[in-house]
N, C-alpha and C positions, 0 to 999 in steps of 0.2 A: 501778258506780263506788263506791270506798271513800270514806266521808266523813271529813274530817280531824277530829282530836280537839281541835284548837285553831286559832286564826286565825293563819295563817302570817305575815302582815304585822305583826300585833301582836307575835308572837314575835321576829321579826327586829329590830323597833324596840327591844324590851327588851334583847335580847342586845347589839346594837351600842351602845346608850346605856350599858350597864353595863360593857362590856369595851373599848370604844374601837376603834381601827382593827384590823382582822383580816381574814383571808380566810374568807369564808363558804363552807361546803360544803353546798349545799342541793339536795335531790333529791326524788324521788317515792317514795311508799310502794309497795313491790312485794310480790308474793306468789309462793310456790313452786308454785302450781297452774297458772300459765301463764307459763313462763319465756321464751316468745317473743312475749309481748304487745308490740305496738308502741307507741311514744310517738305521741300525736296532736297535731295543731295546737292543739287546745284546751289540752292539758296544757302544751305548750311556751309558748304565749302567756300562760297563767296564771303560769308560773314566771318568765317575762321580766318580767311586771308586778310580781311580788313583788321581783325582784332589781334592777330599774331604779335604785333610789336608791343602790346599792352599786357600788363600782368593782372590788373584788377578790372575785370569786366563782368557784368551781368547781362544776360540776354533775356529780354521780355518775350515770353512765348504765350500765345493764346491757349488757354486751358481747354477750350472746346475741341481742339484738334491735337492735343498733346499725345494722347495714346496712339492715334493713327500715325503719328509722325515719329514715334519713339525710336525706331530703328536708325533714323538719320540724326535725330537730336542728341543721341548719346555721344556723338562726336564732340559736342560742345563741352561735355563733362570730361571727356577723355583727353582732349588736347592740352588742357592745363588744369592743374589741381587748384589754382586760384580762381578760376572762372566759375561763375554760378549762373543759375537760371531763375528768373522771376516768372512764375506762372500767374497769369491774370485772366479773369473772366468775370463779367458782371451778372450773369445768370447762374443760378445754383445748378451744379452738375449732379448727376445721380449718385446715390450712395455707392453703387457698384463702381462708378468712375472714380470717386474719391478713394475707395478701397484700393483700386488698381494703382492710382497715382501714389498714394502713401506707401503701399507695400513695395512698389517698384523703386521708389526713390529713397525711402528712409530705412529699409531693411537690408540694404546693400552697402558695404563699407566704402565702395568706390563713389557712391552717389549721396550717401547720408550727409545731412547738414550742409548741403550745397544748393538748396533750393529755397527761394522766398515764395511764400504763398499769398497771393492777392486774389483769392478765389471766393466769390460770394458763397457763404454757407460752410466754408472749410473749418473755421473755428468751432462752429457748432458740431460739425462732424467729429472733430478731434475730442471735444468734450463728451459727446454721446458715446464714443468708443472708449472713453476713459484713458485716452492717450495724453490728453492735456488736463491736468488737475491743478 
Protein backbone atom coordinates (compact mmCIF):
# COMPACT_ATOMS: atom_id res chain seq x y z
CA UNK A 1 0.00 0.00 0.00
CA UNK A 2 1.32 3.41 -0.98
CA UNK A 3 1.66 5.88 1.87
CA UNK A 4 0.22 9.35 1.31
CA UNK A 5 2.63 12.28 1.13
CA UNK A 6 0.24 14.52 3.07
CA UNK A 7 -2.81 14.30 5.30
CA UNK A 8 -5.88 14.26 3.01
CA UNK A 9 -8.29 15.73 5.55
CA UNK A 10 -5.94 18.61 6.34
CA UNK A 11 -5.43 19.27 2.62
CA UNK A 12 -9.19 19.36 1.95
CA UNK A 13 -9.76 21.70 4.88
CA UNK A 14 -7.12 24.12 3.62
CA UNK A 15 -8.38 24.05 0.02
CA UNK A 16 -12.02 24.59 0.90
CA UNK A 17 -11.26 27.31 3.44
CA UNK A 18 -9.10 29.22 0.92
CA UNK A 19 -11.24 28.75 -2.19
CA UNK A 20 -14.77 28.64 -0.85
CA UNK A 21 -17.54 26.56 -2.44
CA UNK A 22 -16.29 24.26 -5.18
CA UNK A 23 -16.59 20.76 -6.57
CA UNK A 24 -13.87 18.57 -5.14
CA UNK A 25 -12.39 15.90 -7.36
CA UNK A 26 -10.65 13.54 -4.98
CA UNK A 27 -9.32 10.14 -5.90
CA UNK A 28 -6.77 7.52 -5.14
CA UNK A 29 -3.12 7.34 -6.13
CA UNK A 30 -2.81 4.78 -8.89
CA UNK A 31 0.09 3.03 -10.51
CA UNK A 32 0.73 1.71 -14.00
CA UNK A 33 2.11 -1.56 -12.68
CA UNK A 34 -1.34 -3.03 -11.94
CA UNK A 35 -4.00 -1.31 -14.03
CA UNK A 36 -6.67 -3.80 -12.97
CA UNK A 37 -6.16 -3.48 -9.22
CA UNK A 38 -9.56 -3.30 -7.55
CA UNK A 39 -10.79 -0.67 -5.14
CA UNK A 40 -11.29 -2.16 -1.67
CA UNK A 41 -13.81 -1.50 1.10
CA UNK A 42 -11.02 0.06 3.15
CA UNK A 43 -10.10 2.46 0.33
CA UNK A 44 -13.69 3.51 -0.29
CA UNK A 45 -14.51 3.86 3.42
CA UNK A 46 -11.43 6.07 3.93
CA UNK A 47 -12.46 8.23 0.98
CA UNK A 48 -16.02 8.57 2.25
CA UNK A 49 -14.68 9.59 5.64
CA UNK A 50 -12.56 12.34 4.05
CA UNK A 51 -15.37 13.53 1.77
CA UNK A 52 -18.25 13.45 4.27
CA UNK A 53 -18.06 17.15 5.22
CA UNK A 54 -18.43 18.20 1.56
CA UNK A 55 -21.56 18.24 -0.57
CA UNK A 56 -20.11 18.60 -4.07
CA UNK A 57 -17.61 15.80 -4.72
CA UNK A 58 -16.68 13.71 -7.73
CA UNK A 59 -14.48 10.65 -7.37
CA UNK A 60 -12.18 9.80 -10.30
CA UNK A 61 -12.24 6.03 -10.73
CA UNK A 62 -10.12 4.00 -13.13
CA UNK A 63 -12.43 2.49 -15.76
CA UNK A 64 -10.30 -0.63 -16.21
CA UNK A 65 -11.26 -1.93 -12.76
CA UNK A 66 -14.67 -0.36 -12.28
CA UNK A 67 -16.68 -3.52 -12.89
CA UNK A 68 -14.58 -5.64 -10.56
CA UNK A 69 -14.87 -2.95 -7.88
CA UNK A 70 -18.55 -2.16 -8.34
CA UNK A 71 -19.73 -3.80 -5.09
CA UNK A 72 -17.63 -1.41 -3.00
CA UNK A 73 -17.82 1.63 -5.30
CA UNK A 74 -21.62 1.72 -5.03
CA UNK A 75 -21.15 3.25 -1.60
CA UNK A 76 -19.85 6.44 -3.22
CA UNK A 77 -23.19 6.90 -4.98
CA UNK A 78 -25.28 5.81 -2.01
CA UNK A 79 -23.67 8.04 0.63
CA UNK A 80 -24.79 11.34 -0.93
CA UNK A 81 -27.09 12.18 -3.81
CA UNK A 82 -24.79 15.09 -4.71
CA UNK A 83 -21.69 12.97 -5.13
CA UNK A 84 -20.66 11.76 -8.57
CA UNK A 85 -18.04 9.49 -10.10
CA UNK A 86 -15.76 10.33 -13.01
CA UNK A 87 -14.78 7.17 -14.88
CA UNK A 88 -11.47 7.59 -16.67
CA UNK A 89 -9.23 5.39 -18.79
CA UNK A 90 -7.04 6.05 -21.83
CA UNK A 91 -7.31 2.61 -23.48
CA UNK A 92 -10.54 1.61 -25.21
CA UNK A 93 -12.49 -0.91 -23.16
CA UNK A 94 -14.40 -3.76 -24.80
CA UNK A 95 -17.96 -3.28 -26.05
CA UNK A 96 -19.04 -5.78 -23.40
CA UNK A 97 -17.44 -3.62 -20.73
CA UNK A 98 -19.05 -0.46 -22.09
CA UNK A 99 -22.42 -2.28 -22.16
CA UNK A 100 -22.05 -3.30 -18.54
CA UNK A 101 -20.98 0.17 -17.41
CA UNK A 102 -23.76 1.96 -19.28
CA UNK A 103 -26.51 -0.49 -18.30
CA UNK A 104 -25.42 -0.55 -14.67
CA UNK A 105 -25.11 3.19 -14.25
CA UNK A 106 -27.63 4.77 -16.58
CA UNK A 107 -30.58 2.36 -16.41
CA UNK A 108 -30.98 2.62 -12.64
CA UNK A 109 -32.70 5.64 -11.10
CA UNK A 110 -30.28 5.68 -8.18
CA UNK A 111 -27.17 5.96 -10.34
CA UNK A 112 -28.40 7.59 -13.58
CA UNK A 113 -26.90 10.94 -14.54
CA UNK A 114 -24.34 10.81 -11.73
CA UNK A 115 -21.31 9.66 -13.70
CA UNK A 116 -18.93 11.59 -15.92
CA UNK A 117 -17.29 9.50 -18.62
CA UNK A 118 -13.69 10.21 -19.60
CA UNK A 119 -13.21 6.82 -21.25
CA UNK A 120 -11.46 6.44 -24.58
CA UNK A 121 -13.99 5.22 -27.15
CA UNK A 122 -17.07 5.79 -24.99
CA UNK A 123 -18.52 8.54 -27.18
CA UNK A 124 -18.23 6.26 -30.23
CA UNK A 125 -19.85 3.43 -28.27
CA UNK A 126 -22.82 5.67 -27.42
CA UNK A 127 -23.11 6.81 -31.02
CA UNK A 128 -22.86 3.26 -32.41
CA UNK A 129 -25.58 2.10 -30.01
CA UNK A 130 -27.76 5.10 -31.00
CA UNK A 131 -27.79 6.25 -27.39
CA UNK A 132 -26.29 9.61 -28.29
CA UNK A 133 -27.64 11.26 -31.40
